[in-house]
C-alpha angles and dihedrals in degrees: 000000000000136000080323104202097042112086112210109257093202111123089220087069090063091055090059090052098048118107135179095274107083093133108105091202112139095031092109088056089050090054089053091050107035119199114265120257091236090059092046093050092049097046098040091043090054091054090048090055100044100031098114115152103051128248097344088058093042092051092050094047094047093046092048088053106041101029111025106028106027100020091218093140133028117245092245093053091049091052091049089054093050091050093047093050088058089062094057126081117243133037106345098191090054090051090050091053091049092048094050090050090049091050094054102034109019129241095319089049089053090056093046095044094045093050093047089052094047106035098068091057093047093048092048092047092052093046091050090045089058087061105033100034097043117127094247111016120175116275094252091052091051089049093049091051092047091049096049091043091053091063096050096090090056089049089055092053091048090050091054096045090052089060102038098080098053092043091051091051089049088058089067131210100299109115095215092053092048091051089052089048090057090048093051092050090050093048092049092049094049092047093051092048099042112020105025099164092056096047092110090060091053093049091050091046092053091050093048091047092056089044090053093048089052089058092234104094099093090062097042125106089203088072089066089062089068090077091061097080094042095048094044094049091052091050101048109017092109096041121115135183117025091355090059092052090051092050095049092047092046092054090050095048105034112020106042120094112201098027117202112073092358086082093055099080089042092055097037097058094046099040097042109025108022105037100015094221092147143002123258091256092051090049090056089052090052091052091049090052089055091054100048095049124079124250131035119352089221085079084079086082087071089066089052091050090048091054089052103043110356124246092336091055091048093052092046092050092050092047093052095043096051100037094081090058091058091046094049093050099038093048100036106022093108090057097054095111092053090048092054093052095041107118093204093054090047091050091051090051091049087067102032097046099060089042088055091051090050088051090056089054092045091051089066090069099063089037092057091042089058093066112111112185133050099244091058089064089053089052090048091053092048091047091051091054092045094049104032105031101030095030094221126163123288098221093052090047093053093045092050091048089050092051090051090050092049090053090050090050094049090048090056098252122154113276 
């Protein structure tokens, strides 16, 4: 499981996805006979249930379904969709699932397919929240949550390192552009570590800076998106209660480039420090729950909503966080090819993407600082070796850390 909502923009990734069927022949016939909603609900629901591993897994499962097995899309069209989803804010793998469903079954199919991909993750997150985020869970449950939470900072570092190589290659060979790339990574990391609630502004500023250097920004509609965070902050900064849940979820689903762990500092500051919905240790548990469940990591916001207002708050947070993805695809899905080849959008991403990767790295600092007892630091060190040196899987690491924590809890250790 990687920076789960950020699909790798490296062109080499597309080569691993390509298959022998690049001929789009037959697509017009498909348009005449759209796939049934029952088929969409079954296939997209299956991916939502078995989609462990984040965007790399989601890409492979969707491609196997719509390109290789069913031949509903050509390989080139699928790759165009993956690339275009990288240019949109919010959870890119979710947008890819919605787009594929739209392509094979129309707008209603997009809604059905998207919901079937998302709902399993939200339901699992809420069920686990009932256990792990309860007011007085059993000692072994508290220990399991503390153990899994202890490994989360190492998971963030692993997520960032998995993206650094492809992003560096995307920067090209020009020295000036590589220097700017380093600066964007540093800015994103500093923002995530020090000014979490304003991270979206930094990501937008890095994108707009690269857009300005390219000489295209004054003509770009993307620049207009920069006013979103500013206007929204001015409108809801002082709001509490349900309004606060809506604001936090909206930031996660509509204003965050990079997805994945980029949303962690956004959620942490609001959930822990601003609105006091949960303690730092409980927040780590919520992040861990989002990593060990299938589907999009943005579903983690449901655990934040649960901590704020119970099941109703969790459902509201999920609804607000995922709605922009449906809007982006339903309104703009037919323009995906133009978005991929748009030089202004690409220039914006050249600044925002490395800043997002830096933010993932920076998120590890407040996550590690949230640890409370000595054995959690031991677990964190072991997880770092397991993930970074041995390159083992994230889900197995979090599960193992949870088992260690449960044993500590049963033995009467501090949790």
